[in-house]
TIGUDO-601993 format. One record per residue (C-alpha): x, z, y. Coordinates in steps of 0.05 Angstrom, whole numbers, m for minus. Each point is the difference from the previous one (the first is absolute). Example, Ala and Ser with C-alpha at 12.3 -4.5 7.8 and 13.67 -1.06 7.14 Angstrom:
REM TIGUDO-601993
GUMI    east      up   north
GUMI     246     156     m90
GUMI      27     m13      69
REM end
This chain:
REM TIGUDO-601993
GUMI    east      up   north
GUMI       0       0       0
GUMI      26     m14      70
GUMI      19      57      45
GUMI     m54      27      46
GUMI       1     m34      68
GUMI      26      39      59
GUMI     m43      16      61
GUMI     m11     m55      51
GUMI      48       5      57
GUMI       8     m45      61
GUMI      54     m51     m17
GUMI      41     m49      41
GUMI     m13     m75      m7
GUMI      24     m28     m66
GUMI      22     m72       4
GUMI     m14     m16     m73
GUMI     m70      31      m3
GUMI     m37     m67       6
GUMI      42     m28     m57
GUMI     m15      61     m43
GUMI     m74      m6      13
GUMI       0     m75     m14
GUMI      36      11     m66
GUMI     m52      51     m21
GUMI     m57     m46      17
GUMI      33     m59     m36
GUMI       9      43     m62
GUMI     m73      19       4
GUMI     m21     m72       5
GUMI      37     m17     m63
GUMI     m43      51     m37
GUMI     m67     m30      20
GUMI      m1     m56     m53
GUMI      13      45     m61
GUMI     m50      52      25
GUMI     m53     m55       8
GUMI      17     m26     m70
GUMI     m12      71     m26
GUMI     m67       0      36
GUMI     m20     m65     m35
GUMI      21      30     m66
GUMI     m46      60      11
GUMI     m57     m46      18
GUMI       9     m35     m68
GUMI       0      67     m34
GUMI     m65      20      34
GUMI     m33     m65     m21
GUMI      24       9     m71
GUMI     m25      72      m2
GUMI     m68     m24      23
GUMI      m1     m54     m54
GUMI      22      51     m53
GUMI     m56      48      21
GUMI     m51     m56      m5
GUMI      24     m20     m69
GUMI      m1      72     m24
GUMI     m71       9      26
GUMI     m24     m62     m38
GUMI      31      24     m65
GUMI     m21      73      10
GUMI     m72     m15      18
GUMI     m15     m54     m52
GUMI     m51      23     m53
GUMI      45     m24     m57
GUMI      59      43      22
GUMI      10      58     m46
GUMI     m16      70      23
GUMI      72      20     m14
GUMI      29     m54      45
GUMI     m53      12      53
GUMI      21      73       3
GUMI      74     m20       6
GUMI     m15     m47      58
GUMI     m47      47      37
GUMI      55      25      47
GUMI      21     m70      21
GUMI     m34     m48      49
GUMI     m14      m5      74
GUMI     m35      67      m2
GUMI      56      35     m37
GUMI      75      m1      m5
GUMI       7     m72      23
GUMI     m36      18      64
GUMI      49      58       9
GUMI      58     m48     m11
GUMI     m28     m49      51
GUMI      m4      56      51
GUMI      75      10     m12
GUMI      11     m75      10
GUMI     m38       3      65
GUMI      44      56      25
GUMI      63     m37     m23
GUMI     m25     m62      37
GUMI     m13      41      63
GUMI      70      30      m2
GUMI      32     m68      m8
GUMI     m41     m29      57
GUMI      25      56      45
GUMI      71     m14     m25
GUMI      m7     m74      13
GUMI     m26      11      70
GUMI      57      48      14
GUMI      53     m49     m22
GUMI     m33     m61      32
GUMI       2      29      70
GUMI      49     m35      45
GUMI      11      59      46
GUMI      19      72       0
GUMI     m67      31      19
GUMI     m11      66      35
GUMI     m70      29       1
GUMI     m21      45      58
GUMI     m55      49     m15
GUMI     m32      62      29
GUMI     m63      27      31
GUMI     m28     m24      66
GUMI      33      27      64
GUMI      68      17     m30
GUMI      37     m59      32
GUMI      m1     m47     m59
GUMI     m18     m61      42
GUMI      50      21      53
GUMI      54       3     m53
GUMI     m19     m69     m24
GUMI       5     m26      72
GUMI      69      29       6
GUMI      23     m33     m64
GUMI     m32     m68      11
GUMI       2      m8      76
GUMI     m75     m14       2
GUMI     m47      33      49
GUMI     m72      25       6
GUMI     m27     m71      m6
GUMI      25      m6     m71
GUMI       7      73     m23
GUMI     m51      39      40
GUMI      14      72      20
GUMI     m44      48      37
GUMI     m25      70       6
GUMI     m62      31     m30
GUMI     m32     m50     m47
GUMI      35     m37     m57
GUMI      26     m67      24
GUMI      30     m43     m55
GUMI     m54     m33     m43
GUMI      39     m50     m42
GUMI      59       6     m46
GUMI      57     m41      28
GUMI      63     m28     m31
GUMI      54     m11      53
GUMI      61     m41     m19
GUMI      64      m9      40
GUMI      12     m72      19
GUMI      55     m29      42
GUMI     m43     m60      21
GUMI     m74      10     m14
GUMI     m47      38      46
GUMI     m70      m3     m30
GUMI     m57      37     m33
GUMI     m38     m26     m60
GUMI     m69      29     m15
GUMI     m29      m3     m70
GUMI     m75      m3      11
GUMI     m58      22     m42
GUMI     m56     m45     m21
GUMI     m67      34       0
GUMI       5       6     m76
GUMI      67      37       3
GUMI     m24      41      59
GUMI     m62      22     m40
GUMI      43      16     m61
GUMI      57      35      35
GUMI     m35      34      59
GUMI     m76       5     m11
GUMI      m1      12     m75
GUMI      43      65       1
GUMI     m45      29      55
GUMI     m64     m18     m39
GUMI      29      30     m63
GUMI      22      64      34
GUMI     m68       8      33
GUMI     m39     m20     m63
GUMI     m34     m57      36
GUMI     m32     m52     m47
GUMI      17     m73       7
GUMI      50     m36      45
GUMI      m9     m54      53
GUMI      18     m69     m25
GUMI       4     m36      67
GUMI      13      12      74
GUMI     m74      m9      14
GUMI     m20      50     m53
GUMI      51      51      25
GUMI     m27      m8      71
GUMI     m71      16     m25
GUMI      20      54     m50
GUMI     m40      65       9
GUMI      45      60      m5
GUMI     m30      71      m3
GUMI     m15      31      68
GUMI      46      58      19
GUMI     m30      69       2
GUMI     m22      26      68
GUMI      39      60      29
GUMI     m23      64     m34
GUMI     m34     m37     m57
GUMI      23       4     m72
GUMI      30     m63     m30
GUMI     m43     m39     m49
GUMI      49      20     m55
GUMI      17      75       7
GUMI      57      m8     m50
GUMI      33     m57      38
GUMI      68      19      29
GUMI      10      m3      76
GUMI      44     m61      m8
GUMI     m62     m41     m20
GUMI     m27       3      71
GUMI      67     m27      25
GUMI       1     m56     m51
GUMI     m72     m19      16
GUMI      17      m3      74
GUMI      59     m45     m15
GUMI     m45     m48     m38
GUMI     m48      m2      59
GUMI      58     m11      48
GUMI      26     m58     m43
GUMI     m70     m29       0
GUMI      m9       7      75
GUMI      67     m32      14
GUMI     m10     m58     m49
GUMI      m6     m53      56
GUMI      70      18      23
GUMI      35     m17     m66
GUMI     m49     m44     m39
GUMI      36     m62      25
GUMI      65      27     m29
GUMI     m27       8     m71
GUMI      27     m68     m21
GUMI      55      18     m49
GUMI      70     m30       0
GUMI      53      16      51
GUMI       3      m5      76
GUMI      64      m1      41
GUMI      m1      35      67
GUMI      47      13      57
GUMI      20      73       1
GUMI     m36      11      67
GUMI     m66     m19     m33
GUMI       4      50     m56
GUMI     m29      66      26
GUMI     m75     m15     m10
GUMI      15     m14     m74
GUMI      40      63     m15
GUMI     m28      56      44
GUMI     m61      45      m5
GUMI     m43       1      62
GUMI      24      47      54
GUMI     m43      57      25
GUMI     m17     m41      62
GUMI     m20     m60     m43
GUMI     m44      44     m44
GUMI     m39      21      62
GUMI     m11     m72      23
GUMI     m75     m14      m1
GUMI      12     m75      m8
GUMI      25      10     m71
GUMI      63      14     m38
GUMI      47     m52     m29
GUMI      27      14     m70
GUMI      39     m63     m17
GUMI      48      41     m42
GUMI     m55       3     m54
GUMI      12     m73     m16
GUMI      75      12     m13
GUMI      24      12     m71
GUMI      74       2      17
GUMI      50     m15      55
GUMI      70     m27      m1
GUMI      44       2      62
GUMI      67     m33       9
GUMI      43      23      58
GUMI      71      16      18
GUMI      15      74      m9
GUMI      41      27      59
GUMI      47      45     m40
GUMI      12     m32     m67
GUMI      59      m5     m46
GUMI     m37     m33     m57
GUMI     m32     m69       5
GUMI     m46       6     m61
GUMI     m39      61      24
GUMI     m74      14       4
GUMI     m42      61      19
GUMI     m71      12     m22
GUMI     m50      38      41
GUMI     m45      39     m46
GUMI     m63      27      34
GUMI     m52      39     m36
GUMI      34      64     m20
GUMI     m50      56       8
GUMI     m55     m45      27
GUMI     m73       7     m20
GUMI      m5     m75     m13
GUMI     m20     m16     m72
GUMI      59     m22     m41
GUMI      51      14      56
GUMI      44      44     m43
GUMI      m5     m48     m59
GUMI      18     m58      46
GUMI      58      42      25
GUMI      28      11     m70
GUMI     m12     m73     m18
GUMI      42     m19      60
GUMI      58      42     m24
GUMI       6     m13     m75
GUMI      33     m67       2
GUMI      11     m16      73
GUMI      50      51      27
GUMI      68      28     m20
GUMI      m6      64      41
GUMI     m54      35      40
GUMI      11      35      66
GUMI     m52      55       3
GUMI      m7      19      73
GUMI     m17      71      20
GUMI      m5      29      70
GUMI     m18      67      31
GUMI     m67      m7      35
GUMI     m33      50      47
GUMI      12      69     m28
GUMI      13     m27     m71
GUMI      73      m4     m21
GUMI      m5      11     m75
GUMI      m5     m36     m66
GUMI     m73       4     m19
GUMI     m47     m17     m56
GUMI     m13     m70      26
GUMI      75     m13       2
GUMI       7      24     m72
GUMI     m57     m47     m21
GUMI      37     m57      34
GUMI      62      15     m41
GUMI     m43       3     m63
GUMI     m27     m69      17
GUMI      70     m28      10
GUMI      20      32     m66
GUMI     m52     m42     m35
GUMI      25     m62      36
GUMI      74       8     m15
GUMI      m8     m18     m73
GUMI      66      10     m36
GUMI      43       6      62
GUMI      27      70      13
GUMI     m40      35      55
GUMI      64      16      38
GUMI      16     m75       3
GUMI     m71     m23      16
GUMI     m21      46      57
GUMI      38      19      62
GUMI     m34      51      46
GUMI       6     m20      73
GUMI     m12      56      50
GUMI     m20     m31      66
GUMI      27      50      50
GUMI      m8     m44      61
GUMI     m36      37      56
GUMI      m5      63     m44
GUMI      23      67      28
GUMI      65      24     m32
GUMI     m34      62     m27
GUMI     m55     m41     m33
GUMI      51     m50     m27
GUMI      41      57     m31
GUMI     m63      32     m29
GUMI     m21     m65     m33
GUMI      70     m13     m27
GUMI       5      69     m30
GUMI     m70      m3     m30
GUMI      15     m67     m33
GUMI      64      29     m29
GUMI     m38      59     m28
GUMI     m63     m34     m25
GUMI      27     m68     m22
GUMI      73      13     m19
GUMI      m8      73     m23
GUMI      45      28      54
GUMI      59     m47     m13
GUMI       7     m59      49
GUMI      m9     m68     m34
GUMI      m7      31     m68
GUMI     m59     m42     m24
GUMI     m14     m46      59
GUMI      48     m26      52
GUMI     m21      17      71
GUMI      21     m36      64
GUMI     m20      15      71
GUMI      m8     m49      57
GUMI     m36     m15      64
GUMI     m47     m55     m25
GUMI      m7     m29      70
GUMI      76     m10       8
GUMI      20     m65     m37
GUMI      74      16       3
GUMI     m11      70     m28
GUMI     m45     m28     m55
GUMI      52     m50     m20
GUMI      57      50       0
GUMI     m35      58     m33
GUMI     m51     m34     m45
GUMI       7     m75     m13
GUMI      76      m4      m7
GUMI       7      59     m49
GUMI     m61     m23     m40
GUMI      29     m70      m8
GUMI      67      28     m21
GUMI     m35      46     m49
GUMI     m38     m59     m29
GUMI      63     m43      m5
GUMI      33      55     m40
GUMI     m60      21     m43
GUMI     m44     m62     m11
GUMI      38     m26     m60
GUMI      m8      68     m34
GUMI     m73       4      21
GUMI     m14     m69     m28
GUMI      35      19     m65
GUMI     m41      63      m6
GUMI     m65     m38      11
GUMI      21     m53     m50
GUMI      21      50     m53
GUMI     m64      41       8
GUMI     m43     m63      m4
GUMI      36     m22     m63
GUMI     m10      69     m31
GUMI     m75      m1      17
GUMI     m11     m71     m26
GUMI      40      14     m63
GUMI     m44      59     m14
GUMI     m60     m47       1
GUMI      36     m47     m48
GUMI      14      58     m47
GUMI     m74      20       3
GUMI     m21     m71     m18
GUMI      51      m1     m57
GUMI     m32      63     m29
GUMI     m69     m31       7
GUMI      21     m64     m36
GUMI      33      40     m56
GUMI     m62      42     m11
GUMI     m43     m62      m1
GUMI      45     m33     m51
GUMI      m7      61     m46
GUMI     m75      m4       8
GUMI      m1     m74     m19
GUMI      43      15     m61
GUMI     m60      34     m32
GUMI     m34     m69      m7
GUMI      18     m46     m57
GUMI      20     m72      15
GUMI     m39     m60     m22
GUMI     m19      m5     m73
GUMI      47     m33     m48
GUMI     m49     m55     m20
GUMI      m9     m22      73
GUMI      75      m2       9
GUMI      10     m42     m62
GUMI     m55     m48      21
GUMI      33      m7      68
GUMI      67     m15     m33
GUMI     m31     m56     m41
GUMI     m35     m30      61
GUMI      63       4      42
GUMI      39     m40     m53
GUMI     m55     m53      m3
GUMI      m1      m3      76
GUMI      74     m16       1
GUMI      m7     m52     m54
GUMI     m59     m35      35
GUMI      36      m1      67
GUMI      61     m29     m35
GUMI     m42     m56     m30
GUMI     m31     m17      67
GUMI      66       0      36
GUMI      34     m42     m54
GUMI     m55     m53       6
GUMI      10      m1      75
GUMI      76      m7      m7
GUMI      m8     m57     m49
GUMI     m46     m36      48
GUMI      50       8      57
GUMI      56     m25     m45
GUMI     m40     m64     m11
GUMI     m13      m7      74
GUMI      74       7      15
GUMI      16     m54     m51
GUMI     m49     m48      34
GUMI      15      23      71
GUMI      36     m65      20
GUMI     m68     m34      m5
GUMI     m41      55      33
GUMI     m50     m39      41
GUMI     m17      58      46
GUMI      73      10      18
GUMI      11     m75      10
GUMI     m62      m4      44
GUMI      23      60      41
GUMI      69     m30      12
GUMI     m31     m68      17
GUMI     m46      32      52
GUMI      59      36      32
GUMI      39     m66       1
GUMI     m58     m39      31
GUMI      m9      53      54
GUMI      75      m4      14
GUMI      m1     m76       6
GUMI     m60       4      46
GUMI      39      46      45
GUMI      60     m47      m2
GUMI     m37     m65      12
GUMI     m44      32      53
GUMI      60       8      45
GUMI      39      58     m28
GUMI     m50      51      25
GUMI       1     m23      74
GUMI     m19     m75      m2
GUMI      45     m60       0
GUMI      m4     m15      75
GUMI      12      73      19
GUMI      58       5     m48
GUMI      34     m63      28
GUMI     m12      22      71
GUMI      30      69     m12
GUMI      58     m31     m37
GUMI      16     m48      57
GUMI      m3      57      51
GUMI      46      44     m41
GUMI      51     m56     m14
GUMI       4     m17      74
GUMI      12      72      18
GUMI      50      11     m56
GUMI      33     m70       9
GUMI       0      m6     m76
GUMI     m50      m1     m57
GUMI      31      50     m47
GUMI     m31      64      29
GUMI     m72     m24      m4
GUMI      11     m35     m67
GUMI      30      62     m32
GUMI     m54      46      25
GUMI     m56     m46     m24
GUMI      31     m10     m69
GUMI       5      76      m6
GUMI     m72       8      22
GUMI     m26     m53     m48
GUMI      40      31     m58
GUMI     m31      69      13
GUMI     m70     m30       7
GUMI       4     m38     m65
GUMI      26      62     m36
GUMI     m56      42      28
GUMI     m54     m51     m14
GUMI      12       4     m74
GUMI     m16      74       2
GUMI     m72     m24      m8
GUMI      12       3     m75
GUMI       3      76       6
GUMI     m76       1      m4
GUMI       6     m32     m69
GUMI      51      52     m21
GUMI     m44      56      25
GUMI     m58     m25     m40
GUMI      42      m6     m63
GUMI      28      71       7
GUMI     m69      28      14
GUMI     m26     m38     m62
GUMI      54      33     m42
GUMI     m20      69      26
GUMI     m73     m17     m13
GUMI      13     m24     m71
GUMI      40      63     m16
GUMI     m54      44      31
GUMI     m54     m35     m41
GUMI      40      12     m64
GUMI       8      73      16
GUMI     m72       7      25
GUMI     m27     m31     m64
GUMI      32      56     m41
GUMI      m7      58      50
GUMI     m76       1       5
GUMI     m24      21      69
GUMI      66      29      22
GUMI      17     m61      42
GUMI     m73     m20      11
GUMI     m37     m55     m36
GUMI      51     m53     m21
GUMI     m54     m53       1
GUMI     m24      12      71
GUMI      48      43      38
GUMI      64     m41      m7
GUMI      14     m75       0
GUMI     m46     m59       6
GUMI     m68      20      28
GUMI      23      71       9
GUMI       4      41      64
GUMI      68      31     m14
GUMI      70     m28      m5
GUMI      52       5     m54
GUMI      49      37      44
GUMI     m53      51      19
GUMI     m15      13     m73
GUMI      75       7     m18
GUMI      11      47      59
GUMI     m57      42     m24
GUMI      27       0     m71
GUMI      69      22      26
GUMI     m32      57      38
GUMI     m39      21     m62
GUMI      63       0     m41
GUMI      33      44      52
GUMI     m59      47       4
GUMI      m5      10     m75
GUMI      21      69     m24
GUMI      53      m6     m23
GUMI      14     m66      37
GUMI      23     m66     m30
GUMI      62     m19      41
GUMI      26     m58     m43
GUMI     m67     m35      m2
GUMI     m10      12      74
GUMI      69     m28      15
GUMI     m16     m63     m40
GUMI     m64     m10      40
GUMI      36      11      66
GUMI      55     m49     m20
GUMI     m52     m53     m17
GUMI     m34      13      66
GUMI      66      m9      35
GUMI      11     m71     m23
GUMI       4     m50      56
GUMI      m1     m76       1
GUMI      14     m36      65
GUMI      32     m64      23
GUMI      51      32      45
GUMI      33      44     m53
GUMI     m13     m38     m66
GUMI       3     m74      18
GUMI      29     m10      69
GUMI      72      15     m21
GUMI      m6     m56     m53
GUMI     m26     m52      48
GUMI      39      20      62
GUMI      53     m53     m12
GUMI     m52     m55      12
GUMI      m5      23      72
GUMI      74       0      14
GUMI      m2     m71      24
GUMI     m40      22      61
GUMI      62      17      40
GUMI      36     m37      55
GUMI      68       5     m34
GUMI      14      m8     m74
GUMI      66       2     m38
GUMI      30     m68     m16
GUMI      m1     m10     m76
GUMI      70     m28       1
GUMI      37      43      51
GUMI     m44      63       4
GUMI       3      m5      75
GUMI     m65       9      39
GUMI     m28     m63      28
GUMI     m59     m10      46
GUMI     m58     m37     m32
GUMI     m26     m32      64
GUMI      19      m9      72
GUMI     m45     m38      49
GUMI       3     m19      73
GUMI     m37      44      50
GUMI     m52     m54      12
GUMI     m72     m12     m20
GUMI      24     m46     m55
GUMI      47      54     m24
GUMI     m56      51      m1
GUMI     m42     m49     m41
GUMI      58     m11     m49
GUMI      11      75      m6
GUMI     m73      12     m13
GUMI      m2     m52     m56
GUMI      62      31     m31
GUMI     m28      71       0
GUMI     m66     m25     m26
GUMI      34     m37     m58
GUMI      44      60     m17
GUMI     m60      48       2
GUMI     m41     m45     m46
GUMI      58      m6     m48
GUMI      11      76      m1
GUMI     m74      14     m11
GUMI      m2     m50     m57
GUMI      62      29     m34
GUMI     m27      71       8
GUMI     m66     m20     m32
GUMI      37     m31     m59
GUMI      44      61      m8
GUMI     m60      46       0
GUMI     m34     m42     m53
GUMI      62       6     m43
GUMI      m5      76       6
GUMI     m72       4     m23
GUMI      19      39     m62
GUMI      32      58      39
GUMI     m64      37      21
GUMI     m29      m5     m70
GUMI      64      27     m30
GUMI      m1      59      48
GUMI     m72      18     m17
GUMI      12      m7     m75
GUMI      62      44       4
GUMI     m37      53      39
GUMI     m59       2     m49
GUMI      47       1     m60
GUMI      40      58      29
GUMI     m64      38      16
GUMI     m26     m10     m71
GUMI      67      21     m30
GUMI       4      64      42
GUMI     m73      21      m9
GUMI      m1     m11     m75
GUMI      71       9     m25
GUMI      35      51      45
GUMI      20      65     m31
GUMI     m53      38      38
GUMI     m57     m50     m12
GUMI     m34      36     m58
GUMI       4      69      32
GUMI     m26     m25      67
GUMI     m58     m38     m30
GUMI     m20      65     m34
GUMI       4      35      68
GUMI     m42     m55      32
GUMI     m52       5     m54
GUMI      m3      76       6
GUMI      m6      m1      76
GUMI     m54     m53       5
GUMI     m34      m1     m68
GUMI     m70       6      30
GUMI      13     m61      43
GUMI      31     m41     m55
GUMI     m50      20     m53
GUMI     m62      23      38
GUMI     m44      50     m36
GUMI      45       7     m61
GUMI      31      65      20
GUMI     m50      25      52
GUMI     m34      51     m43
GUMI      61      15     m42
GUMI      44      22      57
GUMI     m44      17      59
GUMI      25      71      m2
GUMI      72     m25      m7
GUMI      m8     m43      62
GUMI     m20      61      41
GUMI      57      38     m31
GUMI      48     m57      15
GUMI     m23      m2      72
GUMI      21      72       8
GUMI      67     m10     m34
GUMI      14     m62      42
GUMI     m16      37      64
GUMI      43      58     m23
GUMI      58     m45     m21
GUMI      m3     m37      67
GUMI       4      66      36
GUMI      57      24     m45
GUMI      38     m65      14
GUMI     m10       9      75
GUMI      24      72      m3
GUMI      59     m20     m41
GUMI      20     m56      48
GUMI      m2      46      61
GUMI      61     m16      41
GUMI      50      55       3
GUMI      33     m29      61
GUMI     m49      27      51
GUMI      44      20      58
REM end
């Protein structure tokens, strides 16, 4: 364990403090991804626990389940131990969300808390450099109405409001008041809220309608009426989203009405009611750390419904340290019961952080008589630190209205303290979170073990059913083998006759004719336009080579691309292979892949590749799975036939003549095929030359492709033959066909086993859910940070 931190003392500026803080924040950021991965893992566990409980309930509650097994399973289910385990998962998830939010923050964040009138807002002004327009202060009534996050920025100077919609306003503001007061119903629109009839307040001297109601109910009811009366002032702001304001425009959105405003007969504005949250960016006047934010936390000790809960919520994952401000007021200079409750509240919020690291007591002694200041200091030492200064909580004193004093005696030492202690604090939080989540894992392990012992009391399927399934699995493999062998033989014949394949020949001819049409139609631009552009280019270049070379290159690429039209033929052939294989499988697998006569192939609504993909998924989902068969299906689905990869390399040489320079057959030296004068006659001659060369290249490419007609058929035959060989003759084939038959026997042979193993199916559902959970628990990553 690290040594206990020393008391905060004013420290001189430290040049490397920003670097230390940045390093801490960077280390935190690196932990976000593994923590979020752990969160996702817990979400899977929760889903699997729910599925396990459902499967247990079906088995436990079925009339055919034996009384013995029913008694064994009575403790499991959503209303039993699984529900208890899910509660643990929910807590683990909450802890990890807090941890993720802590590590994802890009700033060192200081929370400022305390009761009204102790100088909290004044302290925030001194730290941030803001004034009453952004952080209101005042005397008498509470002033700050909205929780603010204020971040140091070297350049930005802005405020961003997060606004309620009416729905979130009703849920976050109205609903807690209604619940606390026991009022039925809730307004669902602005108009309905404006017309809502709230109970009339009791007249002076009269007894309340509910004698048992606490005095706070009258206050809460008045607040509801005040919100309702002021609705016109903030209804236009209940639009959701964010709104950016200049800092000078902020006060109406963050401050409660003043005493004078409350007495205004023309009505009171309460625009702050539309604000969910506030972010301010501004340059802090005395700052040694760039990545710094402070959070104003109103609500401590207020009557407002949910204020204390909101206060705690704002601390759990948003701040690294809380400055709890205390000030002597009037004749009071002591640590009272309300102060102790405030510390209790912060103790809830600190989570796994040591209280000494999480809370710093700030005594605001500005404007306080020396005697009162001394009395408060001594009482805090006695009541909070048991007579020993800084024993449990570190205490600093300052004049909250003096920015320089606040920086020297509060902000600077707090930042140095955080720079020294944050790594240890993060480690403590991480270790405690791991311990808590591991305890939940251990609890689930015990649950799974107990469930397995309960299931062991049930006998497996009868021997006769197992023997029958073995026989059917062998026949299934034999029948699939026969169907695939017939398909392979047919493909072999097609490959033998592929040179005369009329469909392939017609496809190549169509591509050739389209290419010739493009050539004779003026090479894609028209003869006259081509000659005109050629003449212009040759005159500018003073020679024909540049234009001629570019056009020959363009024509070569166009001809090559035009023959890609045969890819449609290849796609159809590959899809036909997939469809044929799927129909062979579907014929033997019953309804597992749908109806082989209507769902796949000619006249069907599905495709061969869809059916094979489904089959691969079914093989993977079988328990235990069938990896060799699944790999064979995936390999077959991965086959590709296309002109560019299979045929183009073989016919590419026929396009080599479409180049301006070719090697001399005798000398090997490059020689130019054509040179023309930069005249209209030269442009005509060049056009005729390119046209002739293009037609020749297209013709030769066509002939070369026709010579390669056998290649696609050979590829398809080889793929089918390899698929058949792997599925039927691999070392795992027999075992995996048995697994396939066991997993999907009711789909392959509908009705045969339904009565025989209905109970076993329910039993298997439980064991599968259990095994999936066990696998997930076993695969839990041990490298959580």
